[in-house]
DRENDO-1510 file (C-alpha; in Angstrom, 1 decimal, always signed):
<recs>
REC; n; res; u; v; w
REC; 1; UNK; +142.6; +166.9; +108.2 .
REC; 2; UNK; +140.1; +164.1; +108.8 .
REC; 3; UNK; +138.0; +165.1; +105.8 .
REC; 4; UNK; +141.0; +165.3; +103.5 .
REC; 5; UNK; +142.2; +162.0; +104.6 .
REC; 6; UNK; +138.7; +160.5; +103.9 .
REC; 7; UNK; +138.6; +162.2; +100.5 .
REC; 8; UNK; +142.0; +160.7; +99.7 .
REC; 9; UNK; +140.8; +157.2; +100.9 .
REC; 10; UNK; +137.7; +157.1; +98.7 .
REC; 11; UNK; +139.2; +158.7; +95.7 .
REC; 12; UNK; +140.0; +162.4; +95.5 .
REC; 13; UNK; +138.7; +163.1; +92.1 .
REC; 14; UNK; +140.0; +165.8; +89.7 .
REC; 15; UNK; +139.8; +168.7; +92.2 .
REC; 16; UNK; +138.0; +170.0; +95.2 .
REC; 17; UNK; +136.0; +173.2; +95.7 .
REC; 18; UNK; +135.5; +174.6; +99.2 .
REC; 19; UNK; +132.3; +176.7; +99.4 .
REC; 20; UNK; +133.6; +179.4; +101.9 .
REC; 21; UNK; +134.2; +179.6; +105.7 .
REC; 22; UNK; +137.7; +178.4; +105.1 .
REC; 23; UNK; +139.3; +180.9; +107.6 .
REC; 24; UNK; +142.2; +180.9; +107.5 .
REC; 25; UNK; +142.6; +179.7; +103.8 .
REC; 26; UNK; +146.4; +179.6; +104.0 .
REC; 27; UNK; +146.2; +176.6; +106.4 .
REC; 28; UNK; +143.3; +174.9; +104.6 .
REC; 29; UNK; +145.5; +175.1; +101.5 .
REC; 30; UNK; +148.4; +173.6; +103.3 .
REC; 31; UNK; +146.4; +170.8; +104.7 .
REC; 32; UNK; +145.0; +169.9; +101.2 .
REC; 33; UNK; +148.6; +170.0; +99.8 .
REC; 34; UNK; +149.8; +167.8; +102.7 .
REC; 35; UNK; +147.1; +165.2; +102.4 .
REC; 36; UNK; +146.0; +165.3; +98.7 .
REC; 37; UNK; +149.4; +166.3; +97.1 .
REC; 38; UNK; +151.2; +169.3; +96.1 .
REC; 39; UNK; +149.9; +169.0; +92.5 .
REC; 40; UNK; +146.2; +168.6; +93.6 .
REC; 41; UNK; +143.9; +171.3; +92.5 .
REC; 42; UNK; +141.8; +173.2; +95.3 .
REC; 43; UNK; +139.4; +176.0; +94.5 .
REC; 44; UNK; +138.4; +178.4; +97.3 .
REC; 45; UNK; +135.1; +180.4; +97.5 .
REC; 46; UNK; +134.8; +183.5; +99.6 .
REC; 47; UNK; +132.5; +183.1; +102.7 .
REC; 48; UNK; +131.4; +185.6; +105.2 .
REC; 49; UNK; +134.2; +184.7; +107.6 .
REC; 50; UNK; +136.9; +185.5; +104.9 .
REC; 51; UNK; +135.0; +188.7; +103.9 .
REC; 52; UNK; +135.3; +189.9; +107.5 .
REC; 53; UNK; +139.0; +189.0; +107.8 .
REC; 54; UNK; +141.4; +191.3; +105.8 .
REC; 55; UNK; +144.3; +188.7; +105.9 .
REC; 56; UNK; +142.1; +186.1; +104.5 .
REC; 57; UNK; +141.0; +188.3; +101.6 .
REC; 58; UNK; +144.6; +189.2; +100.9 .
REC; 59; UNK; +145.5; +185.5; +100.7 .
REC; 60; UNK; +142.5; +184.7; +98.4 .
REC; 61; UNK; +143.1; +187.7; +96.1 .
REC; 62; UNK; +146.7; +186.7; +95.8 .
REC; 63; UNK; +145.6; +183.0; +95.0 .
REC; 64; UNK; +143.1; +184.4; +92.3 .
REC; 65; UNK; +145.8; +186.5; +90.7 .
REC; 66; UNK; +148.0; +183.4; +90.0 .
REC; 67; UNK; +147.3; +180.9; +87.3 .
REC; 68; UNK; +143.9; +179.4; +88.1 .
REC; 69; UNK; +143.7; +175.9; +86.6 .
REC; 70; UNK; +141.5; +175.5; +83.6 .
REC; 71; UNK; +140.5; +179.1; +83.8 .
REC; 72; UNK; +137.8; +180.4; +81.3 .
REC; 73; UNK; +137.5; +183.9; +82.6 .
REC; 74; UNK; +138.2; +186.1; +85.6 .
REC; 75; UNK; +135.5; +188.0; +87.4 .
REC; 76; UNK; +134.2; +191.6; +86.8 .
REC; 77; UNK; +136.1; +194.8; +87.6 .
REC; 78; UNK; +137.2; +195.0; +91.3 .
REC; 79; UNK; +136.5; +191.2; +91.7 .
REC; 80; UNK; +138.8; +189.7; +89.2 .
REC; 81; UNK; +140.5; +187.3; +91.6 .
REC; 82; UNK; +137.6; +186.1; +93.8 .
REC; 83; UNK; +135.0; +185.4; +91.1 .
REC; 84; UNK; +136.1; +183.2; +88.2 .
REC; 85; UNK; +134.9; +180.3; +85.9 .
REC; 86; UNK; +136.7; +177.3; +84.6 .
REC; 87; UNK; +136.0; +174.2; +82.4 .
REC; 88; UNK; +136.9; +170.6; +83.1 .
REC; 89; UNK; +136.0; +168.0; +80.4 .
REC; 90; UNK; +132.3; +168.3; +79.7 .
REC; 91; UNK; +131.4; +170.6; +82.7 .
REC; 92; UNK; +131.5; +174.4; +83.2 .
REC; 93; UNK; +132.1; +175.7; +86.8 .
REC; 94; UNK; +131.5; +179.2; +88.2 .
REC; 95; UNK; +132.7; +180.5; +91.6 .
REC; 96; UNK; +131.0; +183.6; +92.8 .
REC; 97; UNK; +132.0; +186.1; +95.4 .
REC; 98; UNK; +128.6; +187.1; +96.7 .
REC; 99; UNK; +130.0; +190.0; +98.7 .
REC; 100; UNK; +130.8; +192.1; +95.6 .
REC; 101; UNK; +128.9; +195.2; +94.9 .
REC; 102; UNK; +130.6; +196.5; +91.7 .
REC; 103; UNK; +133.2; +198.5; +93.6 .
REC; 104; UNK; +134.4; +196.3; +96.4 .
REC; 105; UNK; +134.6; +192.5; +96.9 .
REC; 106; UNK; +133.8; +192.7; +100.5 .
REC; 107; UNK; +130.9; +195.2; +100.5 .
REC; 108; UNK; +127.6; +193.2; +100.8 .
REC; 109; UNK; +126.1; +190.9; +103.4 .
REC; 110; UNK; +125.5; +188.2; +100.7 .
REC; 111; UNK; +123.8; +189.1; +97.5 .
REC; 112; UNK; +123.9; +188.7; +93.7 .
REC; 113; UNK; +124.1; +192.3; +92.8 .
REC; 114; UNK; +123.6; +193.7; +89.3 .
REC; 115; UNK; +127.3; +193.8; +88.4 .
REC; 116; UNK; +127.8; +190.2; +89.5 .
REC; 117; UNK; +124.5; +189.1; +87.8 .
REC; 118; UNK; +125.7; +190.8; +84.5 .
REC; 119; UNK; +129.0; +189.0; +84.6 .
REC; 120; UNK; +127.4; +185.7; +85.4 .
REC; 121; UNK; +124.9; +186.1; +82.7 .
REC; 122; UNK; +127.7; +186.8; +80.1 .
REC; 123; UNK; +129.6; +183.8; +81.4 .
REC; 124; UNK; +126.7; +181.4; +81.2 .
REC; 125; UNK; +125.8; +182.6; +77.7 .
REC; 126; UNK; +129.3; +181.8; +76.5 .
REC; 127; UNK; +129.4; +178.1; +77.5 .
REC; 128; UNK; +128.2; +175.2; +75.6 .
REC; 129; UNK; +129.0; +172.6; +78.2 .
REC; 130; UNK; +126.2; +170.1; +79.0 .
REC; 131; UNK; +126.8; +170.3; +82.8 .
REC; 132; UNK; +127.0; +173.6; +84.7 .
REC; 133; UNK; +127.8; +174.0; +88.4 .
REC; 134; UNK; +127.6; +177.4; +90.2 .
REC; 135; UNK; +129.3; +177.8; +93.6 .
REC; 136; UNK; +128.6; +180.5; +96.2 .
REC; 137; UNK; +128.7; +180.7; +99.8 .
REC; 138; UNK; +125.2; +181.7; +100.8 .
REC; 139; UNK; +122.1; +179.6; +100.0 .
REC; 140; UNK; +119.1; +180.8; +97.9 .
REC; 141; UNK; +117.2; +179.9; +101.0 .
REC; 142; UNK; +118.1; +178.2; +104.3 .
REC; 143; UNK; +117.1; +174.4; +104.5 .
REC; 144; UNK; +117.5; +172.4; +107.9 .
REC; 145; UNK; +120.2; +169.8; +108.1 .
REC; 146; UNK; +118.9; +166.5; +106.6 .
REC; 147; UNK; +119.9; +164.4; +109.6 .
REC; 148; UNK; +120.0; +166.7; +112.7 .
REC; 149; UNK; +117.3; +169.2; +111.6 .
REC; 150; UNK; +119.5; +172.2; +112.7 .
REC; 151; UNK; +118.2; +175.3; +111.0 .
REC; 152; UNK; +120.5; +178.4; +110.7 .
REC; 153; UNK; +120.6; +181.9; +109.2 .
REC; 154; UNK; +116.8; +181.8; +108.3 .
REC; 155; UNK; +116.0; +184.7; +106.1 .
REC; 156; UNK; +119.5; +185.9; +106.2 .
REC; 157; UNK; +120.9; +184.4; +103.0 .
REC; 158; UNK; +120.5; +185.5; +99.4 .
REC; 159; UNK; +116.7; +185.6; +100.2 .
REC; 160; UNK; +117.4; +188.8; +102.3 .
REC; 161; UNK; +117.4; +190.4; +98.8 .
REC; 162; UNK; +114.3; +188.9; +97.2 .
REC; 163; UNK; +114.4; +190.7; +93.9 .
REC; 164; UNK; +118.0; +189.9; +93.3 .
REC; 165; UNK; +117.5; +186.4; +94.5 .
REC; 166; UNK; +114.6; +185.7; +92.2 .
REC; 167; UNK; +116.5; +187.1; +89.2 .
REC; 168; UNK; +119.6; +184.9; +90.1 .
REC; 169; UNK; +117.4; +181.8; +90.3 .
REC; 170; UNK; +115.8; +182.6; +86.9 .
REC; 171; UNK; +119.1; +183.0; +85.3 .
REC; 172; UNK; +120.3; +179.6; +86.5 .
REC; 173; UNK; +117.1; +178.0; +85.3 .
REC; 174; UNK; +117.2; +179.6; +82.0 .
REC; 175; UNK; +120.7; +178.3; +81.4 .
REC; 176; UNK; +119.9; +174.7; +82.7 .
REC; 177; UNK; +122.4; +174.9; +85.6 .
REC; 178; UNK; +122.9; +171.5; +86.9 .
REC; 179; UNK; +123.2; +172.5; +90.5 .
REC; 180; UNK; +123.9; +175.6; +92.8 .
REC; 181; UNK; +126.3; +174.4; +95.6 .
REC; 182; UNK; +126.6; +176.5; +98.6 .
REC; 183; UNK; +127.6; +176.5; +102.4 .
REC; 184; UNK; +127.1; +179.0; +105.2 .
REC; 185; UNK; +124.5; +177.1; +107.0 .
REC; 186; UNK; +127.0; +174.3; +108.2 .
REC; 187; UNK; +124.3; +171.7; +107.6 .
REC; 188; UNK; +123.8; +169.4; +104.7 .
REC; 189; UNK; +120.7; +169.7; +102.6 .
REC; 190; UNK; +119.5; +169.0; +99.0 .
REC; 191; UNK; +116.3; +170.4; +97.5 .
REC; 192; UNK; +114.8; +171.5; +94.2 .
REC; 193; UNK; +113.8; +175.1; +94.5 .
REC; 194; UNK; +111.5; +176.1; +91.6 .
REC; 195; UNK; +113.2; +173.4; +89.5 .
REC; 196; UNK; +116.7; +174.3; +90.4 .
REC; 197; UNK; +118.9; +172.0; +92.6 .
REC; 198; UNK; +120.5; +173.5; +95.7 .
REC; 199; UNK; +123.1; +171.5; +97.5 .
REC; 200; UNK; +124.3; +172.8; +100.9 .
REC; 201; UNK; +127.7; +171.1; +101.5 .
REC; 202; UNK; +127.6; +171.6; +105.3 .
REC; 203; UNK; +131.0; +171.7; +107.1 .
REC; 204; UNK; +134.0; +169.5; +107.5 .
REC; 205; UNK; +135.2; +170.5; +111.0 .
REC; 206; UNK; +134.7; +167.1; +112.5 .
REC; 207; UNK; +134.1; +167.4; +116.3 .
REC; 208; UNK; +134.7; +171.1; +115.9 .
REC; 209; UNK; +130.9; +171.4; +115.2 .
REC; 210; UNK; +128.8; +168.7; +116.8 .
REC; 211; UNK; +125.5; +170.3; +115.8 .
REC; 212; UNK; +125.7; +168.6; +112.4 .
REC; 213; UNK; +127.8; +165.8; +110.9 .
REC; 214; UNK; +131.0; +166.8; +109.2 .
REC; 215; UNK; +130.4; +166.3; +105.4 .
REC; 216; UNK; +131.9; +166.3; +101.9 .
REC; 217; UNK; +130.3; +165.7; +98.6 .
REC; 218; UNK; +131.8; +163.7; +95.6 .
REC; 219; UNK; +130.3; +164.7; +92.3 .
REC; 220; UNK; +130.2; +162.2; +89.4 .
REC; 221; UNK; +129.8; +163.7; +86.0 .
REC; 222; UNK; +129.2; +161.3; +83.2 .
REC; 223; UNK; +128.5; +161.7; +79.5 .
REC; 224; UNK; +124.7; +162.5; +80.1 .
REC; 225; UNK; +124.1; +161.8; +83.8 .
REC; 226; UNK; +125.3; +163.3; +87.0 .
REC; 227; UNK; +125.1; +162.1; +90.6 .
REC; 228; UNK; +126.3; +163.2; +94.0 .
REC; 229; UNK; +127.6; +160.8; +96.8 .
REC; 230; UNK; +127.3; +162.4; +100.3 .
REC; 231; UNK; +129.8; +161.3; +102.8 .
REC; 232; UNK; +129.1; +162.2; +106.5 .
REC; 233; UNK; +131.2; +161.6; +109.6 .
REC; 234; UNK; +130.0; +158.8; +111.9 .
REC; 235; UNK; +131.3; +159.5; +115.4 .
REC; 236; UNK; +130.7; +155.9; +116.7 .
REC; 237; UNK; +132.7; +154.4; +113.9 .
REC; 238; UNK; +135.1; +157.4; +113.6 .
REC; 239; UNK; +134.9; +157.3; +109.8 .
REC; 240; UNK; +133.2; +159.1; +106.9 .
REC; 241; UNK; +130.6; +156.8; +105.4 .
REC; 242; UNK; +128.3; +157.1; +102.4 .
REC; 243; UNK; +125.1; +158.7; +103.7 .
REC; 244; UNK; +123.1; +158.9; +100.4 .
REC; 245; UNK; +123.4; +159.3; +96.7 .
REC; 246; UNK; +121.5; +162.1; +94.8 .
REC; 247; UNK; +120.7; +161.9; +91.1 .
REC; 248; UNK; +120.8; +165.3; +89.6 .
REC; 249; UNK; +118.2; +165.1; +86.9 .
</recs>
């Protein structure tokens, strides 16, 4: 609630993407609607907590079977409603379900398997947008929180599958992806990994997680430049304040 209120206060932008661990998504959706408006667009990403909770997956599949705003294409077979891509103005956006193995959308422990890779490759080849953002729950590699230094899930992200992880990174670099945006670690970080920007969006649970600051990112996409403003919760001031700005170039 506090994060949504802060987003509304600073300017809610065109839409919001939540990068997983939105358990239960039904109530996250209701909070977004209550604070940001019934006509505001919110895109969910499957995280490991949703993957492990059948009711969450039922809700997310039902959401994905409806009319996804600005949809370009739905995901591959057996993952049509939890992987998708969409366009908005001069940017292309891809949402990946990294728990898909070709037969089930809740099968892996976080991986870009061959069926998901092939779908993503086809999707990226089809876009001509100058800015491309790819969203998934799990990082390419775990990075400590930029402020608290908390370090979680080391070696247990996409890097648990090195061959697939390297292939995934190469694909994003080859298509000049602007940034890969993820979650899972519940800490904010930004880094260039072999020339590819990775932004970990942390959590927005407020005092529900005191190990790192509650955080949200505001992405500004211009004609030929892109930047990210990072807002983090300051307990003493009881507000979200601008923590830093990252130029994605």
